[in-house]
C-alpha positions in Angstrom: 71.0 105.5 112.9 72.8 108.8 112.1 74.8 109.1 108.9 78.6 109.2 109.7 80.2 112.6 109.3 82.6 113.1 106.4 86.0 114.5 107.4 87.1 115.7 103.9 85.5 116.6 100.6 85.0 113.4 98.5 86.8 114.9 95.5 89.8 115.8 97.7 89.8 112.3 99.3 89.8 110.5 96.0 92.6 112.8 94.7 94.8 112.2 97.8 94.3 108.4 97.8 95.2 107.9 94.2 98.1 110.5 94.2 99.9 108.6 97.0 103.2 106.9 96.2 101.6 103.5 96.8 99.2 104.1 94.0 102.1 104.0 91.5 102.2 100.2 90.8 101.8 99.5 94.5 99.1 98.5 97.0 96.7 100.8 99.0 94.8 99.5 102.0 91.8 101.3 103.5 89.2 100.5 106.1 85.8 99.8 104.5 84.0 101.9 107.1 86.4 104.8 106.5 85.7 104.5 102.7 82.0 104.4 103.3 82.2 107.5 105.5 84.6 109.6 103.4 83.4 109.0 99.9 80.8 106.2 99.8 81.3 102.7 98.5 79.8 103.2 95.1 82.0 106.2 94.3 85.1 104.3 95.6 84.3 101.2 93.5 83.8 103.5 90.4 87.2 105.2 90.9 89.1 101.9 91.3 87.4 100.4 88.3 87.9 103.6 86.2 91.7 103.3 86.8 91.7 99.7 85.8 92.9 98.6 89.2 91.9 95.5 91.2 90.0 95.6 94.4 90.0 93.0 97.2 88.1 92.8 100.4 90.0 91.3 103.3 88.2 91.4 106.7 87.3 95.0 107.3 89.7 96.3 104.7 89.7 97.2 101.0 93.0 96.3 99.3 93.6 98.0 96.0 96.2 96.6 93.7 97.3 99.6 91.7 98.3 97.8 88.6 96.1 96.9 85.6 98.0 93.7 84.9 96.4 90.4 85.9 96.4 89.4 89.5 96.8 85.8 90.6 95.9 84.8 94.2 98.3 82.0 95.1 96.7 81.0 98.4 
């Protein structure tokens, strides 16, 4: 199987995602396949963890809670 083609530079992609308004104490949602293609899962996980954010997988989506405070899943 061919490797998916990146659309943007990984550094630019990371900068754009975490500079978004939603990254200021909000929530960011991205397709897992898109993350894998654009920057790679390991790099993405590193960047989320480095910022102290929380990462959830819901179906085919990554959901980043852009707040280092504890997260409680109610149901």
